[in-house]
PDB file of N, H, CA, C and O in Angstrom:
ATOM      1  N   ARG A   1     -21.861   8.270   0.669  1.00  0.00           N
ATOM      2  CA  ARG A   1     -21.393   7.945  -0.668  1.00  0.00           C
ATOM      3  C   ARG A   1     -20.006   8.354  -1.029  1.00  0.00           C
ATOM      4  O   ARG A   1     -19.196   7.614  -1.587  1.00  0.00           O
ATOM      5  N   GLN A   2     -19.764   9.748  -0.622  1.00  0.00           N
ATOM      6  H   GLN A   2     -20.422  10.349  -0.169  1.00  0.00           H
ATOM      7  CA  GLN A   2     -18.531  10.347  -0.827  1.00  0.00           C
ATOM      8  C   GLN A   2     -17.437   9.492  -0.359  1.00  0.00           C
ATOM      9  O   GLN A   2     -16.445   9.141  -0.998  1.00  0.00           O
ATOM     10  N   LYS A   3     -17.844   9.130   1.172  1.00  0.00           N
ATOM     11  H   LYS A   3     -18.650   9.415   1.691  1.00  0.00           H
ATOM     12  CA  LYS A   3     -16.857   8.252   1.862  1.00  0.00           C
ATOM     13  C   LYS A   3     -16.472   6.896   1.184  1.00  0.00           C
ATOM     14  O   LYS A   3     -15.359   6.372   1.216  1.00  0.00           O
ATOM     15  N   ASN A   4     -17.586   6.428   0.568  1.00  0.00           N
ATOM     16  H   ASN A   4     -18.491   6.853   0.542  1.00  0.00           H
ATOM     17  CA  ASN A   4     -17.332   5.108  -0.185  1.00  0.00           C
ATOM     18  C   ASN A   4     -16.291   5.190  -1.386  1.00  0.00           C
ATOM     19  O   ASN A   4     -15.461   4.327  -1.673  1.00  0.00           O
ATOM     20  N   VAL A   5     -16.488   6.307  -1.978  1.00  0.00           N
ATOM     21  H   VAL A   5     -17.162   7.008  -1.745  1.00  0.00           H
ATOM     22  CA  VAL A   5     -15.705   6.674  -3.244  1.00  0.00           C
ATOM     23  C   VAL A   5     -14.172   6.792  -2.661  1.00  0.00           C
ATOM     24  O   VAL A   5     -13.234   6.153  -3.138  1.00  0.00           O
ATOM     25  N   ARG A   6     -14.082   7.520  -1.779  1.00  0.00           N
ATOM     26  H   ARG A   6     -14.844   8.039  -1.391  1.00  0.00           H
ATOM     27  CA  ARG A   6     -12.716   7.658  -1.081  1.00  0.00           C
ATOM     28  C   ARG A   6     -12.097   6.279  -0.561  1.00  0.00           C
ATOM     29  O   ARG A   6     -10.885   6.066  -0.534  1.00  0.00           O
ATOM     30  N   LEU A   7     -12.945   5.489  -0.206  1.00  0.00           N
ATOM     31  H   LEU A   7     -13.930   5.663  -0.229  1.00  0.00           H
ATOM     32  CA  LEU A   7     -12.464   4.338   0.447  1.00  0.00           C
ATOM     33  C   LEU A   7     -11.946   3.389  -0.677  1.00  0.00           C
ATOM     34  O   LEU A   7     -10.957   2.666  -0.558  1.00  0.00           O
ATOM     35  N   ASP A   8     -12.727   3.481  -1.771  1.00  0.00           N
ATOM     36  H   ASP A   8     -13.530   4.069  -1.869  1.00  0.00           H
ATOM     37  CA  ASP A   8     -12.362   2.645  -2.878  1.00  0.00           C
ATOM     38  C   ASP A   8     -10.964   3.036  -3.462  1.00  0.00           C
ATOM     39  O   ASP A   8     -10.115   2.191  -3.746  1.00  0.00           O
ATOM     40  N   VAL A   9     -10.781   4.451  -3.626  1.00  0.00           N
ATOM     41  H   VAL A   9     -11.470   5.138  -3.395  1.00  0.00           H
ATOM     42  CA  VAL A   9      -9.558   4.857  -4.175  1.00  0.00           C
ATOM     43  C   VAL A   9      -8.486   4.523  -3.217  1.00  0.00           C
ATOM     44  O   VAL A   9      -7.389   4.178  -3.655  1.00  0.00           O
ATOM     45  N   SER A  10      -8.691   4.591  -2.041  1.00  0.00           N
ATOM     46  H   SER A  10      -9.582   4.872  -1.686  1.00  0.00           H
ATOM     47  CA  SER A  10      -7.591   4.238  -1.145  1.00  0.00           C
ATOM     48  C   SER A  10      -7.174   2.872  -1.136  1.00  0.00           C
ATOM     49  O   SER A  10      -5.999   2.604  -0.885  1.00  0.00           O
ATOM     50  N   ILE A  11      -8.115   1.871  -1.412  1.00  0.00           N
ATOM     51  H   ILE A  11      -9.069   2.089  -1.615  1.00  0.00           H
ATOM     52  CA  ILE A  11      -7.963   0.547  -1.674  1.00  0.00           C
ATOM     53  C   ILE A  11      -7.116   0.293  -3.061  1.00  0.00           C
ATOM     54  O   ILE A  11      -6.190  -0.513  -3.152  1.00  0.00           O
ATOM     55  N   MET A  12      -7.465   0.893  -3.825  1.00  0.00           N
ATOM     56  H   MET A  12      -8.217   1.548  -3.751  1.00  0.00           H
ATOM     57  CA  MET A  12      -7.021   0.875  -5.111  1.00  0.00           C
ATOM     58  C   MET A  12      -5.445   1.198  -5.013  1.00  0.00           C
ATOM     59  O   MET A  12      -4.620   0.412  -5.479  1.00  0.00           O
ATOM     60  N   LEU A  13      -5.062   2.439  -4.359  1.00  0.00           N
ATOM     61  H   LEU A  13      -5.732   3.078  -3.981  1.00  0.00           H
ATOM     62  CA  LEU A  13      -3.777   2.894  -4.148  1.00  0.00           C
ATOM     63  C   LEU A  13      -3.027   1.822  -3.110  1.00  0.00           C
ATOM     64  O   LEU A  13      -1.868   1.472  -3.332  1.00  0.00           O
ATOM     65  N   VAL A  14      -3.668   1.400  -2.129  1.00  0.00           N
ATOM     66  H   VAL A  14      -4.610   1.684  -1.950  1.00  0.00           H
ATOM     67  CA  VAL A  14      -2.805   0.494  -1.354  1.00  0.00           C
ATOM     68  C   VAL A  14      -2.445  -0.789  -2.287  1.00  0.00           C
ATOM     69  O   VAL A  14      -1.315  -1.275  -2.333  1.00  0.00           O
ATOM     70  N   ASN A  15      -3.517  -1.252  -2.996  1.00  0.00           N
ATOM     71  H   ASN A  15      -4.436  -0.857  -2.959  1.00  0.00           H
ATOM     72  CA  ASN A  15      -3.101  -2.604  -3.888  1.00  0.00           C
ATOM     73  C   ASN A  15      -1.938  -2.233  -4.900  1.00  0.00           C
ATOM     74  O   ASN A  15      -1.157  -3.114  -5.260  1.00  0.00           O
ATOM     75  N   MET A  16      -1.831  -1.041  -5.320  1.00  0.00           N
ATOM     76  H   MET A  16      -2.466  -0.325  -5.028  1.00  0.00           H
ATOM     77  CA  MET A  16      -0.862  -0.644  -6.235  1.00  0.00           C
ATOM     78  C   MET A  16       0.320  -0.553  -5.548  1.00  0.00           C
ATOM     79  O   MET A  16       1.305  -1.089  -6.055  1.00  0.00           O
ATOM     80  N   ILE A  17       0.453   0.149  -4.248  1.00  0.00           N
ATOM     81  H   ILE A  17      -0.348   0.584  -3.836  1.00  0.00           H
ATOM     82  CA  ILE A  17       1.736   0.371  -3.669  1.00  0.00           C
ATOM     83  C   ILE A  17       2.222  -1.196  -3.170  1.00  0.00           C
ATOM     84  O   ILE A  17       3.386  -1.582  -3.283  1.00  0.00           O
ATOM     85  N   GLN A  18       1.306  -1.883  -2.698  1.00  0.00           N
ATOM     86  H   GLN A  18       0.361  -1.569  -2.607  1.00  0.00           H
ATOM     87  CA  GLN A  18       1.688  -3.304  -2.315  1.00  0.00           C
ATOM     88  C   GLN A  18       2.305  -3.985  -3.398  1.00  0.00           C
ATOM     89  O   GLN A  18       3.436  -4.418  -3.178  1.00  0.00           O
ATOM     90  N   SER A  19       1.720  -4.209  -4.719  1.00  0.00           N
ATOM     91  H   SER A  19       0.801  -3.857  -4.898  1.00  0.00           H
ATOM     92  CA  SER A  19       2.331  -4.746  -5.605  1.00  0.00           C
ATOM     93  C   SER A  19       3.605  -4.199  -6.079  1.00  0.00           C
ATOM     94  O   SER A  19       4.484  -4.922  -6.550  1.00  0.00           O
ATOM     95  N   LEU A  20       3.713  -2.924  -5.960  1.00  0.00           N
ATOM     96  H   LEU A  20       3.000  -2.337  -5.578  1.00  0.00           H
ATOM     97  CA  LEU A  20       4.989  -2.222  -6.364  1.00  0.00           C
ATOM     98  C   LEU A  20       6.053  -2.612  -5.316  1.00  0.00           C
ATOM     99  O   LEU A  20       7.180  -2.915  -5.708  1.00  0.00           O
ATOM    100  N   GLY A  21       5.749  -2.617  -4.002  1.00  0.00           N
ATOM    101  H   GLY A  21       4.833  -2.370  -3.684  1.00  0.00           H
ATOM    102  CA  GLY A  21       6.656  -2.993  -2.884  1.00  0.00           C
ATOM    103  C   GLY A  21       7.088  -4.579  -3.202  1.00  0.00           C
ATOM    104  O   GLY A  21       8.249  -4.955  -3.041  1.00  0.00           O
ATOM    105  N   PHE A  22       6.131  -5.375  -3.624  1.00  0.00           N
ATOM    106  H   PHE A  22       5.188  -5.069  -3.754  1.00  0.00           H
ATOM    107  CA  PHE A  22       6.583  -6.799  -3.731  1.00  0.00           C
ATOM    108  C   PHE A  22       7.372  -6.890  -4.918  1.00  0.00           C
ATOM    109  O   PHE A  22       8.269  -7.733  -4.943  1.00  0.00           O
ATOM    110  N   TYR A  23       7.160  -6.094  -5.983  1.00  0.00           N
ATOM    111  H   TYR A  23       6.431  -5.410  -5.962  1.00  0.00           H
ATOM    112  CA  TYR A  23       8.100  -6.221  -7.115  1.00  0.00           C
ATOM    113  C   TYR A  23       9.538  -5.799  -6.723  1.00  0.00           C
ATOM    114  O   TYR A  23      10.523  -6.471  -7.029  1.00  0.00           O
ATOM    115  N   ILE A  24       9.594  -4.598  -5.998  1.00  0.00           N
ATOM    116  H   ILE A  24       8.794  -4.052  -5.749  1.00  0.00           H
ATOM    117  CA  ILE A  24      10.875  -4.041  -5.598  1.00  0.00           C
ATOM    118  C   ILE A  24      11.622  -5.017  -4.781  1.00  0.00           C
ATOM    119  O   ILE A  24      12.814  -5.223  -5.006  1.00  0.00           O
ATOM    120  N   ASN A  25      10.876  -5.729  -3.690  1.00  0.00           N
ATOM    121  H   ASN A  25       9.907  -5.562  -3.507  1.00  0.00           H
ATOM    122  CA  ASN A  25      11.301  -6.640  -2.857  1.00  0.00           C
ATOM    123  C   ASN A  25      11.745  -7.869  -3.685  1.00  0.00           C
ATOM    124  O   ASN A  25      12.787  -8.436  -3.357  1.00  0.00           O
ATOM    125  N   TYR A  26      11.087  -8.277  -4.645  1.00  0.00           N
ATOM    126  H   TYR A  26      10.241  -7.816  -4.911  1.00  0.00           H
ATOM    127  CA  TYR A  26      11.636  -9.450  -5.416  1.00  0.00           C
ATOM    128  C   TYR A  26      12.844  -8.944  -6.200  1.00  0.00           C
ATOM    129  O   TYR A  26      13.835  -9.674  -6.179  1.00  0.00           O
ATOM    130  N   TYR A  27      12.909  -7.809  -6.885  1.00  0.00           N
ATOM    131  H   TYR A  27      12.104  -7.216  -6.902  1.00  0.00           H
ATOM    132  CA  TYR A  27      13.829  -7.262  -7.750  1.00  0.00           C
ATOM    133  C   TYR A  27      15.326  -7.198  -6.868  1.00  0.00           C
ATOM    134  O   TYR A  27      16.390  -7.508  -7.403  1.00  0.00           O
ATOM    135  N   HIS A  28      15.233  -6.791  -5.582  1.00  0.00           N
ATOM    136  H   HIS A  28      14.368  -6.539  -5.147  1.00  0.00           H
ATOM    137  CA  HIS A  28      16.471  -6.630  -4.891  1.00  0.00           C
ATOM    138  C   HIS A  28      16.741  -7.612  -3.983  1.00  0.00           C
ATOM    139  O   HIS A  28      17.840  -7.648  -3.430  1.00  0.00           O
ATOM    140  N   SER A  29      15.631  -8.657  -3.684  1.00  0.00           N
ATOM    141  H   SER A  29      14.738  -8.628  -4.134  1.00  0.00           H
ATOM    142  CA  SER A  29      15.853  -9.644  -2.681  1.00  0.00           C
ATOM    143  C   SER A  29      16.084  -9.126  -1.192  1.00  0.00           C
ATOM    144  O   SER A  29      16.880  -9.685  -0.438  1.00  0.00           O
ATOM    145  N   GLN A  30      15.411  -8.139  -0.866  1.00  0.00           N
ATOM    146  H   GLN A  30      14.764  -7.685  -1.479  1.00  0.00           H
ATOM    147  CA  GLN A  30      15.743  -7.706   0.461  1.00  0.00           C
ATOM    148  C   GLN A  30      14.062  -7.800   1.310  1.00  0.00           C
ATOM    149  O   GLN A  30      12.957  -7.450   0.897  1.00  0.00           O
ATOM    150  N   LYS A  31      14.367  -8.252   2.264  1.00  0.00           N
ATOM    151  H   LYS A  31      15.265  -8.536   2.600  1.00  0.00           H
ATOM    152  CA  LYS A  31      13.085  -8.389   3.160  1.00  0.00           C
ATOM    153  C   LYS A  31      12.517  -7.226   3.679  1.00  0.00           C
ATOM    154  O   LYS A  31      11.306  -7.109   3.868  1.00  0.00           O
ATOM    155  N   THR A  32      13.574  -6.120   3.982  1.00  0.00           N
ATOM    156  H   THR A  32      14.558  -6.215   3.829  1.00  0.00           H
ATOM    157  CA  THR A  32      13.473  -4.933   4.664  1.00  0.00           C
ATOM    158  C   THR A  32      12.489  -4.009   3.959  1.00  0.00           C
ATOM    159  O   THR A  32      11.762  -3.216   4.558  1.00  0.00           O
ATOM    160  N   GLN A  33      12.524  -4.171   2.648  1.00  0.00           N
ATOM    161  H   GLN A  33      13.114  -4.814   2.161  1.00  0.00           H
ATOM    162  CA  GLN A  33      11.673  -3.264   1.807  1.00  0.00           C
ATOM    163  C   GLN A  33      10.362  -3.546   1.874  1.00  0.00           C
ATOM    164  O   GLN A  33       9.576  -2.603   1.780  1.00  0.00           O
ATOM    165  N   ILE A  34       9.945  -4.664   2.018  1.00  0.00           N
ATOM    166  H   ILE A  34      10.584  -5.430   2.094  1.00  0.00           H
ATOM    167  CA  ILE A  34       8.484  -5.126   1.922  1.00  0.00           C
ATOM    168  C   ILE A  34       7.876  -4.681   3.354  1.00  0.00           C
ATOM    169  O   ILE A  34       6.698  -4.325   3.377  1.00  0.00           O
ATOM    170  N   VAL A  35       8.576  -4.687   4.463  1.00  0.00           N
ATOM    171  H   VAL A  35       9.533  -4.976   4.445  1.00  0.00           H
ATOM    172  CA  VAL A  35       8.114  -4.296   5.622  1.00  0.00           C
ATOM    173  C   VAL A  35       7.786  -2.844   5.620  1.00  0.00           C
ATOM    174  O   VAL A  35       6.747  -2.364   6.074  1.00  0.00           O
ATOM    175  N   VAL A  36       8.829  -2.145   5.033  1.00  0.00           N
ATOM    176  H   VAL A  36       9.673  -2.535   4.665  1.00  0.00           H
ATOM    177  CA  VAL A  36       8.375  -0.609   4.941  1.00  0.00           C
ATOM    178  C   VAL A  36       7.328  -0.221   4.191  1.00  0.00           C
ATOM    179  O   VAL A  36       6.609   0.719   4.531  1.00  0.00           O
ATOM    180  N   PHE A  37       7.116  -1.026   2.917  1.00  0.00           N
ATOM    181  H   PHE A  37       7.700  -1.789   2.641  1.00  0.00           H
ATOM    182  CA  PHE A  37       5.896  -0.762   2.228  1.00  0.00           C
ATOM    183  C   PHE A  37       4.732  -1.165   2.904  1.00  0.00           C
ATOM    184  O   PHE A  37       3.750  -0.439   2.756  1.00  0.00           O
ATOM    185  N   ASN A  38       4.611  -2.283   3.700  1.00  0.00           N
ATOM    186  H   ASN A  38       5.409  -2.874   3.820  1.00  0.00           H
ATOM    187  CA  ASN A  38       3.500  -2.640   4.432  1.00  0.00           C
ATOM    188  C   ASN A  38       3.184  -1.538   5.570  1.00  0.00           C
ATOM    189  O   ASN A  38       2.044  -1.271   5.950  1.00  0.00           O
ATOM    190  N   ASN A  39       4.228  -1.008   5.997  1.00  0.00           N
ATOM    191  H   ASN A  39       5.154  -1.224   5.688  1.00  0.00           H
ATOM    192  CA  ASN A  39       3.882  -0.090   7.098  1.00  0.00           C
ATOM    193  C   ASN A  39       3.486   1.159   6.448  1.00  0.00           C
ATOM    194  O   ASN A  39       2.804   1.881   7.176  1.00  0.00           O
ATOM    195  N   PHE A  40       3.720   1.600   5.311  1.00  0.00           N
ATOM    196  H   PHE A  40       4.275   1.014   4.720  1.00  0.00           H
ATOM    197  CA  PHE A  40       3.356   2.614   4.566  1.00  0.00           C
ATOM    198  C   PHE A  40       1.864   2.530   4.101  1.00  0.00           C
ATOM    199  O   PHE A  40       1.125   3.514   4.095  1.00  0.00           O
ATOM    200  N   THR A  41       1.458   1.192   3.687  1.00  0.00           N
ATOM    201  H   THR A  41       2.059   0.393   3.692  1.00  0.00           H
ATOM    202  CA  THR A  41       0.124   1.024   3.356  1.00  0.00           C
ATOM    203  C   THR A  41      -0.773   1.122   4.597  1.00  0.00           C
ATOM    204  O   THR A  41      -1.913   1.578   4.506  1.00  0.00           O
ATOM    205  N   LEU A  42      -0.277   0.712   5.707  1.00  0.00           N
ATOM    206  H   LEU A  42       0.649   0.342   5.781  1.00  0.00           H
ATOM    207  CA  LEU A  42      -1.056   0.698   6.891  1.00  0.00           C
ATOM    208  C   LEU A  42      -1.182   2.238   7.186  1.00  0.00           C
ATOM    209  O   LEU A  42      -2.305   2.675   7.438  1.00  0.00           O
ATOM    210  N   PHE A  43      -0.210   3.003   7.173  1.00  0.00           N
ATOM    211  H   PHE A  43       0.702   2.648   6.968  1.00  0.00           H
ATOM    212  CA  PHE A  43      -0.414   4.388   7.492  1.00  0.00           C
ATOM    213  C   PHE A  43      -1.313   5.058   6.560  1.00  0.00           C
ATOM    214  O   PHE A  43      -2.118   5.885   6.987  1.00  0.00           O
ATOM    215  N   LEU A  44      -1.231   4.733   5.178  1.00  0.00           N
ATOM    216  H   LEU A  44      -0.576   4.061   4.832  1.00  0.00           H
ATOM    217  CA  LEU A  44      -2.229   5.269   4.436  1.00  0.00           C
ATOM    218  C   LEU A  44      -3.829   4.873   4.603  1.00  0.00           C
ATOM    219  O   LEU A  44      -4.789   5.629   4.455  1.00  0.00           O
ATOM    220  N   ILE A  45      -3.835   3.584   4.927  1.00  0.00           N
ATOM    221  H   ILE A  45      -3.055   2.970   5.048  1.00  0.00           H
ATOM    222  CA  ILE A  45      -5.178   3.322   5.434  1.00  0.00           C
ATOM    223  C   ILE A  45      -5.782   3.905   6.654  1.00  0.00           C
ATOM    224  O   ILE A  45      -6.942   4.315   6.684  1.00  0.00           O
ATOM    225  N   ILE A  46      -4.892   3.932   7.753  1.00  0.00           N
ATOM    226  H   ILE A  46      -3.950   3.599   7.728  1.00  0.00           H
ATOM    227  CA  ILE A  46      -5.301   4.738   8.870  1.00  0.00           C
ATOM    228  C   ILE A  46      -5.764   6.246   8.531  1.00  0.00           C
ATOM    229  O   ILE A  46      -6.827   6.635   9.014  1.00  0.00           O
ATOM    230  N   ASN A  47      -5.038   7.065   7.754  1.00  0.00           N
ATOM    231  H   ASN A  47      -4.174   6.749   7.362  1.00  0.00           H
ATOM    232  CA  ASN A  47      -5.306   8.181   7.365  1.00  0.00           C
ATOM    233  C   ASN A  47      -6.498   8.505   6.592  1.00  0.00           C
ATOM    234  O   ASN A  47      -7.165   9.483   6.931  1.00  0.00           O
ATOM    235  N   TYR A  48      -6.931   7.613   5.334  1.00  0.00           N
ATOM    236  H   TYR A  48      -6.390   6.818   5.059  1.00  0.00           H
ATOM    237  CA  TYR A  48      -7.847   7.921   4.490  1.00  0.00           C
ATOM    238  C   TYR A  48      -9.021   7.384   4.772  1.00  0.00           C
ATOM    239  O   TYR A  48     -10.027   7.893   4.278  1.00  0.00           O
ATOM    240  N   CYS A  49      -9.133   6.156   5.693  1.00  0.00           N
ATOM    241  H   CYS A  49      -8.316   5.742   6.095  1.00  0.00           H
ATOM    242  CA  CYS A  49     -10.384   5.615   5.946  1.00  0.00           C
ATOM    243  C   CYS A  49     -11.049   6.158   7.413  1.00  0.00           C
ATOM    244  O   CYS A  49     -12.158   5.763   7.772  1.00  0.00           O
TER     245      CYS A  49
END
């Protein structure tokens, strides 16, 4: 049950970070930034799951 809570929190964080990344990417119109954010979310998923 503890692991499920942690998974929910990490998914929530990933969603927040991704939407932030998309916003930053849209605002600056640079494709590189979204790649960095996606790699960072992958890193988070691997560490917390």
